[in-house]
C-alpha positions as CSV (number, residue, x, y, z in Angstrom):
1,M,53.0,4.0,98.1
2,I,56.1,6.0,97.2
3,F,58.3,3.8,99.4
4,F,56.8,0.7,97.9
5,L,57.5,2.0,94.4
6,T,61.1,3.0,95.4
7,F,61.6,-0.5,96.8
8,L,60.3,-2.1,93.6
9,I,62.5,0.0,91.4
10,G,65.5,-0.8,93.6
11,V,64.9,-4.5,93.4
12,F,64.4,-4.3,89.6
13,L,67.7,-2.4,89.1
14,A,69.6,-4.8,91.4
15,V,68.3,-8.0,89.9
16,S,67.4,-7.4,86.3
17,S,69.4,-4.4,85.1
18,N,72.6,-5.5,86.8
19,T,72.3,-9.0,85.4
20,R,71.6,-7.8,81.9
21,Y,74.5,-5.3,82.2
22,Q,77.0,-8.0,83.2
23,I,75.8,-10.2,80.3
24,V,76.2,-7.4,77.7
25,N,79.7,-6.5,79.0
26,G,80.7,-10.1,78.8
27,L,79.5,-10.5,75.2
28,E,81.2,-7.3,74.2
29,S,84.5,-8.5,75.7
30,V,84.2,-11.8,73.8
31,V,83.4,-10.1,70.5
32,E,86.1,-7.4,70.9
33,G,88.7,-10.0,71.8
34,S,87.8,-12.4,68.9
35,M,89.7,-12.5,65.7
36,I,86.9,-11.0,63.7
37,G,86.5,-8.2,66.2
38,K,90.2,-7.4,65.9
39,R,90.3,-7.5,62.1
40,L,87.0,-5.7,61.6
41,P,86.6,-3.1,64.4
42,I,83.4,-1.9,62.6
43,F,81.9,-5.3,63.3
44,A,82.7,-5.0,67.0
45,M,81.2,-1.5,67.0
46,A,78.1,-2.6,65.2
47,F,77.7,-5.5,67.6
48,T,78.0,-3.2,70.6
49,I,75.4,-0.8,69.2
50,G,73.0,-3.7,68.4
51,I,73.3,-5.5,71.7
52,R,73.0,-2.3,73.8
53,F,69.9,-1.3,71.8
54,A,68.4,-4.7,72.3
55,N,69.3,-4.6,76.0
56,N,67.5,-1.2,76.5
57,T,64.5,-2.4,74.6
58,Y,64.2,-5.6,76.5
59,G,64.8,-3.8,79.8
60,G,62.1,-1.3,79.1
61,M,59.6,-4.0,78.3
62,Q,60.6,-6.0,81.4
63,F,60.2,-2.9,83.6
64,V,56.7,-2.3,82.3
65,D,55.8,-5.9,83.0
66,W,57.3,-5.7,86.4
67,A,55.3,-2.5,87.2
68,R,52.1,-4.2,86.0
69,L,52.6,-7.4,88.0
70,S,53.4,-5.4,91.1
71,G,50.3,-3.2,90.7
72,V,52.0,0.2,90.5
73,Q,51.0,0.8,86.9
């Protein structure tokens, strides 16, 4: 059972977490490089905080669903 759980967590991290991380980094780069991000650094900072919070929240919900569907929770 522990190896199955370890495998599932590894797959989740490789597929979901990595994909979400790449999307978040791409969006942050776009906002920080935009005119509004350069003129209002507080906007870029607030965007970063907001999108990372949303990413963590969504990732947690997604992991719980993943665990339920796979039968480990």
